[in-house]
N, CA, C and O atoms as a DFTB+ gen file, in Angstrom:
280 C
 N C O
     1  1       0.850      -1.171       0.000
     2  2       0.000       0.000       0.000
     3  2       0.896       1.234       0.000
     4  3       1.996       1.217       0.551
     5  1       0.418       2.284      -0.613
     6  2       1.160       3.543      -0.650
     7  2       0.479       4.545       0.277
     8  3      -0.742       4.696       0.261
     9  1       1.289       5.224       1.082
    10  2       0.789       6.236       2.001
    11  2       1.321       7.600       1.583
    12  3       2.483       7.738       1.202
    13  1       0.461       8.596       1.660
    14  2       0.874       9.980       1.446
    15  2       1.146      10.552       2.832
    16  3       0.284      10.520       3.710
    17  1       2.343      11.072       3.014
    18  2       2.772      11.576       4.314
    19  2       2.869      13.097       4.248
    20  3       3.587      13.648       3.414
    21  1       2.148      13.760       5.127
    22  2       2.216      15.222       5.267
    23  2       3.140      15.517       6.434
    24  3       2.941      14.983       7.525
    25  1       4.153      16.362       6.227
    26  2       5.132      16.569       7.288
    27  2       5.785      17.949       7.213
    28  3       5.721      18.642       6.197
    29  1       6.416      18.319       8.330
    30  2       7.308      19.469       8.414
    31  2       8.718      18.879       8.446
    32  3       8.903      17.767       8.939
    33  1       9.704      19.592       7.936
    34  2      11.053      19.030       7.815
    35  2      11.786      18.816       9.138
    36  3      12.691      17.985       9.215
    37  1      11.407      19.553      10.171
    38  2      12.052      19.336      11.462
    39  2      10.998      19.107      12.534
    40  3       9.887      19.632      12.465
    41  1      11.369      18.323      13.509
    42  2      10.447      17.950      14.584
    43  2      10.053      19.160      15.430
    44  3       9.001      19.155      16.068
    45  1      10.889      20.192      15.436
    46  2      10.610      21.366      16.258
    47  2       9.728      22.389      15.551
    48  3       9.264      23.344      16.173
    49  1       9.495      22.193      14.255
    50  2       8.668      23.121      13.487
    51  2       7.187      22.933      13.796
    52  3       6.678      21.812      13.830
    53  1       6.526      24.029      14.014
    54  2       5.084      23.993      14.242
    55  2       4.412      23.788      12.884
    56  3       4.781      24.450      11.914
    57  1       3.428      22.881      12.796
    58  2       2.758      22.659      11.517
    59  2       2.079      23.922      10.994
    60  3       1.201      24.486      11.647
    61  1       2.495      24.352       9.820
    62  2       1.921      25.499       9.125
    63  2       1.601      25.022       7.714
    64  3       2.471      24.492       7.023
    65  1       0.381      25.206       7.294
    66  2      -0.058      24.668       6.007
    67  2       0.867      25.030       4.856
    68  3       1.167      24.185       4.013
    69  1       1.317      26.266       4.813
    70  2       2.157      26.719       3.705
    71  2       3.530      26.039       3.679
    72  3       4.177      25.997       2.632
    73  1       3.970      25.516       4.803
    74  2       5.274      24.858       4.872
    75  2       5.174      23.333       4.859
    76  3       6.195      22.646       4.892
    77  1       3.977      22.813       4.814
    78  2       3.785      21.369       4.827
    79  2       4.255      20.764       3.509
    80  3       3.928      21.257       2.430
    81  1       5.025      19.694       3.619
    82  2       5.516      18.974       2.447
    83  2       4.886      17.588       2.426
    84  3       4.347      17.126       3.432
    85  1       4.956      16.934       1.283
    86  2       4.403      15.586       1.175
    87  2       5.402      14.658       0.498
    88  3       6.180      15.060      -0.367
    89  1       5.347      13.405       0.926
    90  2       6.097      12.340       0.264
    91  2       5.201      11.118       0.226
    92  3       4.216      11.032       0.960
    93  1       5.547      10.182      -0.629
    94  2       4.807       8.931      -0.747
    95  2       5.723       7.805      -0.314
    96  3       6.875       7.726      -0.740
    97  1       5.197       6.929       0.545
    98  2       5.994       5.831       1.073
    99  2       5.189       4.543       0.926
   100  3       3.993       4.508       1.217
   101  1       5.858       3.492       0.472
   102  2       5.201       2.195       0.350
   103  2       5.432       1.398       1.631
   104  3       6.566       1.255       2.087
   105  1       4.350       0.881       2.205
   106  2       4.413       0.088       3.427
   107  2       3.099      -0.670       3.584
   108  3       2.107      -0.369       2.920
   109  1       3.112      -1.655       4.472
   110  2       1.895      -2.428       4.721
   111  2       0.979      -1.750       5.739
   112  3      -0.244      -1.861       5.661
   113  1       1.592      -1.046       6.698
   114  2       0.823      -0.435       7.770
   115  2       1.336       0.972       8.069
   116  3       2.472       1.313       7.740
   117  1       0.492       1.772       8.691
   118  2       0.865       3.129       9.082
   119  2       2.066       3.111      10.019
   120  3       2.966       3.942       9.896
   121  1       2.080       2.182      10.938
   122  2       3.184       2.084      11.900
   123  2       4.521       1.858      11.187
   124  3       5.551       2.392      11.599
   125  1       4.493       1.070      10.124
   126  2       5.705       0.793       9.354
   127  2       6.234       2.073       8.694
   128  3       7.446       2.276       8.626
   129  1       5.346       2.921       8.216
   130  2       5.743       4.200       7.624
   131  2       6.428       5.055       8.681
   132  3       7.495       5.617       8.437
   133  1       5.815       5.151       9.849
   134  2       6.398       5.957      10.931
   135  2       7.775       5.424      11.343
   136  3       8.682       6.205      11.629
   137  1       7.929       4.110      11.374
   138  2       9.217       3.506      11.714
   139  2      10.264       3.842      10.657
   140  3      11.406       4.164      10.988
   141  1       9.876       3.768       9.384
   142  2      10.803       4.071       8.298
   143  2      11.262       5.531       8.322
   144  3      12.394       5.831       7.944
   145  1      10.396       6.431       8.759
   146  2      10.714       7.860       8.757
   147  2      11.305       8.359      10.073
   148  3      11.710       9.519      10.159
   149  1      11.362       7.523      11.083
   150  2      11.779       7.938      12.425
   151  2      13.161       8.587      12.451
   152  3      13.365       9.569      13.166
   153  1      14.100       8.061      11.693
   154  2      15.471       8.593      11.744
   155  2      15.663       9.871      10.930
   156  3      16.747      10.454      10.953
   157  1      14.651      10.307      10.225
   158  2      14.763      11.517       9.398
   159  2      14.428      12.794      10.155
   160  3      14.721      13.885       9.665
   161  1      13.828      12.691      11.326
   162  2      13.537      13.871      12.135
   163  2      12.368      14.704      11.634
   164  3      12.272      15.890      11.950
   165  1      11.483      14.100      10.859
   166  2      10.318      14.817      10.355
   167  2       9.252      14.952      11.435
   168  3       9.120      14.086      12.300
   169  1       8.500      16.030      11.380
   170  2       7.323      16.203      12.220
   171  2       6.129      15.757      11.361
   172  3       5.567      16.552      10.608
   173  1       5.755      14.491      11.484
   174  2       4.687      13.927      10.659
   175  2       3.344      14.422      11.176
   176  3       2.979      14.187      12.328
   177  1       2.617      15.111      10.304
   178  2       1.299      15.630      10.665
   179  2       0.215      14.584      10.454
   180  3      -0.667      14.396      11.293
   181  1       0.304      13.905       9.308
   182  2      -0.791      13.018       8.929
   183  2      -0.307      11.993       7.915
   184  3       0.550      12.281       7.080
   185  1      -0.867      10.799       8.001
   186  2      -0.621       9.741       7.023
   187  2      -1.952       9.386       6.383
   188  3      -2.969       9.261       7.066
   189  1      -1.935       9.228       5.083
   190  2      -3.177       8.950       4.365
   191  2      -2.937       7.822       3.362
   192  3      -2.086       7.961       2.483
   193  1      -3.669       6.702       3.472
   194  2      -3.505       5.648       2.464
   195  2      -4.002       6.135       1.109
   196  3      -5.030       6.806       1.021
   197  1      -3.267       5.795       0.056
   198  2      -3.606       6.225      -1.293
   199  2      -3.905       4.968      -2.109
   200  3      -3.009       4.168      -2.378
   201  1      -5.171       4.799      -2.501
   202  2      -5.572       3.613      -3.245
   203  2      -6.575       3.975      -4.334
   204  3      -7.118       5.080      -4.357
   205  1      -6.809       3.036      -5.226
   206  2      -7.852       3.172      -6.242
   207  2      -7.744       4.409      -7.105
   208  3      -6.669       4.744      -7.604
   209  1      -8.869       5.085      -7.277
   210  2      -8.942       6.277      -8.129
   211  2      -8.051       7.393      -7.589
   212  3      -7.474       8.159      -8.361
   213  1      -7.940       7.483      -6.265
   214  2      -7.091       8.507      -5.648
   215  2      -5.629       8.280      -6.040
   216  3      -4.911       9.235      -6.336
   217  1      -5.189       7.023      -6.043
   218  2      -3.827       6.689      -6.439
   219  2      -3.603       7.039      -7.917
   220  3      -2.569       7.605      -8.272
   221  1      -4.551       6.709      -8.753
   222  2      -4.438       7.042     -10.181
   223  2      -4.339       8.550     -10.387
   224  3      -3.569       9.018     -11.226
   225  1      -5.115       9.304      -9.624
   226  2      -5.066      10.762      -9.691
   227  2      -3.684      11.276      -9.273
   228  3      -3.102      12.122      -9.952
   229  1      -3.169      10.767      -8.164
   230  2      -1.864      11.208      -7.661
   231  2      -0.742      10.861      -8.640
   232  3       0.221      11.618      -8.762
   233  1      -0.851       9.735      -9.334
   234  2       0.175       9.318     -10.291
   235  2       0.287      10.288     -11.464
   236  3       1.329      10.347     -12.116
   237  1      -0.756      11.037     -11.738
   238  2      -0.738      12.002     -12.824
   239  2       0.099      13.241     -12.493
   240  3       0.505      13.980     -13.389
   241  1       0.351      13.460     -11.207
   242  2       1.155      14.591     -10.764
   243  2       2.613      14.345     -11.135
   244  3       3.135      13.262     -10.872
   245  1       3.268      15.307     -11.729
   246  2       4.662      15.137     -12.143
   247  2       5.613      14.941     -10.967
   248  3       6.713      14.420     -11.151
   249  1       5.211      15.348      -9.760
   250  2       6.048      15.188      -8.567
   251  2       5.828      13.855      -7.866
   252  3       6.442      13.597      -6.830
   253  1       4.965      13.004      -8.410
   254  2       4.660      11.722      -7.766
   255  2       5.865      10.790      -7.881
   256  3       6.288      10.427      -8.979
   257  1       6.404      10.414      -6.723
   258  2       7.503       9.472      -6.667
   259  2       7.415       8.768      -5.323
   260  3       7.374       9.421      -4.281
   261  1       7.386       7.455      -5.339
   262  2       7.302       6.682      -4.115
   263  2       8.707       6.443      -3.597
   264  3       9.556       5.910      -4.310
   265  1       8.952       6.838      -2.351
   266  2      10.261       6.629      -1.735
   267  2      10.439       5.171      -1.369
   268  3       9.524       4.528      -0.853
   269  1      11.614       4.661      -1.638
   270  2      11.937       3.289      -1.248
   271  2      12.831       3.362      -0.021
   272  3      14.039       3.572      -0.127
   273  1      12.229       3.189       1.126
   274  2      12.955       3.264       2.399
   275  2      12.939       1.886       3.017
   276  3      11.897       1.231       3.061
   277  1      14.051       1.457       3.479
   278  2      14.140       0.116       4.096
   279  2      14.274       0.212       5.579
   280  3      14.361      -0.811       6.259
């Protein structure tokens, strides 16, 4: 499953919509995504599973790239 992750680049940053960034991560569960991103120091605001028509829509975006994190 692919998750869309909304985050701030540093854990100390207060979530501000204009500074929120997104990445896509492949994982089986939300917890696995959080574990994969733990060492990056991101302030994760929200995780959203991306499936079906929503996934097809996101794939049309030129910035769509799924991160391969182990």
